[in-house]
VOBATOR-79318 format. One record per residue (C-alpha): residue in three letters; x, y, z. Coordinates in steps of 0.1 Angstrom, whole numbers, padded with zeros to 4 digits, always signed. Layout:
ALAXYZ/...
//
This chain:
MET-0604+0179+0801/ARG-0622+0201+0826/ALA-0616+0176+0854/LEU-0579+0175+0846/ARG-0578+0214+0847/ALA-0596+0213+0881/LEU-0572+0187+0894/ARG-0542+0208+0883/ALA-0556+0239+0899/TRP-0564+0222+0932/ALA-0535+0198+0935/PRO-0511+0223+0952/ALA-0537+0232+0978/LEU-0545+0196+0984/LEU-0509+0186+0987/TRP-0502+0214+1011/ALA-0532+0204+1032/ALA-0519+0168+1032/LEU-0485+0181+1045/LEU-0502+0200+1073/PHE-0522+0169+1082/PHE-0491+0148+1083/LEU-0473+0174+1105/SER-0503+0174+1128/THR-0499+0136+1133/ARG-0464+0142+1148/SER-0461+0144+1186/GLN-0435+0171+1183/ILE-0425+0194+1155/PRO-0390+0210+1159/ALA-0393+0248+1163/PRO-0371+0275+1177/ARG-0378+0284+1213/VAL-0389+0319+1207/ILE-0421+0332+1223/GLY-0448+0336+1197/ILE-0429+0319+1169/ASP-0455+0291+1169/LYS-0483+0315+1161/VAL-0462+0331+1133/GLY-0456+0297+1119/HIS-0493+0290+1119/ALA-0501+0323+1102/CYS-0475+0316+1075/VAL-0485+0280+1067/TYR-0522+0289+1066/GLY-0515+0320+1046/VAL-0498+0297+1020/LEU-0529+0274+1021/CYS-0552+0304+1015/TRP-0531+0315+0985/LEU-0531+0280+0970/ILE-0569+0278+0975/VAL-0574+0311+0957/ARG-0554+0297+0928/GLY-0578+0267+0927/LEU-0610+0286+0929/PRO-0630+0291+0897/ALA-0626+0326+0881/ALA-0662+0336+0891/ALA-0658+0326+0928/ASP-0653+0351+0955/ALA-0618+0348+0969/LYS-0632+0353+1004/TRP-0641+0316+1003/ALA-0604+0308+1004/VAL-0602+0323+1039/VAL-0633+0304+1050/ILE-0619+0271+1037/ALA-0585+0277+1052/SER-0601+0287+1086/LEU-0623+0256+1086/TYR-0593+0234+1078/GLY-0575+0251+1107/VAL-0604+0241+1130/SER-0603+0205+1118/ASP-0565+0205+1123/GLU-0569+0216+1160/ILE-0596+0190+1166/HIS-0573+0164+1150/GLN-0544+0174+1173/ALA-0565+0169+1204/PHE-0563+0132+1196/VAL-0525+0131+1189/PRO-0504+0121+1219/GLY-0483+0151+1230/ARG-0504+0176+1211/SER-0534+0196+1221/ALA-0561+0218+1205/ASP-0553+0255+1209/PRO-0579+0280+1198/PHE-0552+0306+1195/ASP-0535+0284+1169/TRP-0567+0285+1150/LEU-0569+0323+1154/ALA-0533+0325+1140/ASP-0543+0303+1111/THR-0573+0325+1102/LEU-0554+0357+1106/GLY-0526+0344+1083/ALA-0552+0335+1057/LEU-0568+0369+1060/ALA-0535+0387+1057/VAL-0526+0368+1025/LEU-0560+0376+1010/TYR-0555+0413+1019/LEU-0521+0413+1003/LEU-0534+0396+0972/HIS-0562+0422+0970/ARG-0537+0451+0974/LEU-0513+0437+0949/ARG-0538+0429+0921/PRO-0535+0450+0890/ARG-0559+0480+0889/ARG-0584+0480+0860/ALA-0597+0511+0843/ALA-0631+0522+0855/SER-0647+0515+0821/SER-0635+0479+0819/ALA-0656+0449+0830/PRO-0661+0445+0868/ALA-0631+0430+0885/ARG-0634+0397+0904/ALA-0623+0397+0940/LEU-0588+0386+0929/PRO-0571+0380+0895/ALA-0580+0346+0880/PRO-0555+0318+0884/ALA-0534+0309+0854/HIS-0548+0278+0839/ASP-0537+0262+0807/
//
């Protein structure tokens, strides 16, 4: 039962990471020709990845690990793209990935419900909803 719960918690993040990997295998990805939109796209998709990772983390885990995991996945994505014809590794893409993950973690932290000072210590973020 515990393994099934863990799989259900992590499945969205794993599927999202698989989608990002698939898109990285493409020589070209259609995108609007607006300066900087590529970096905004990176920040958004890695922000989503960070949010999904937070949902998968155990309740006792520090949510900062979600940023670390998303950032490391961004590094691996850029290395992977260096081997895809028509693509290249761009450290600024990785920076946008990491900043997107940090922004989402910040937003989650700011939006979490405030607890009374007398209650138990709060975790870094609210626990994901598991059945």
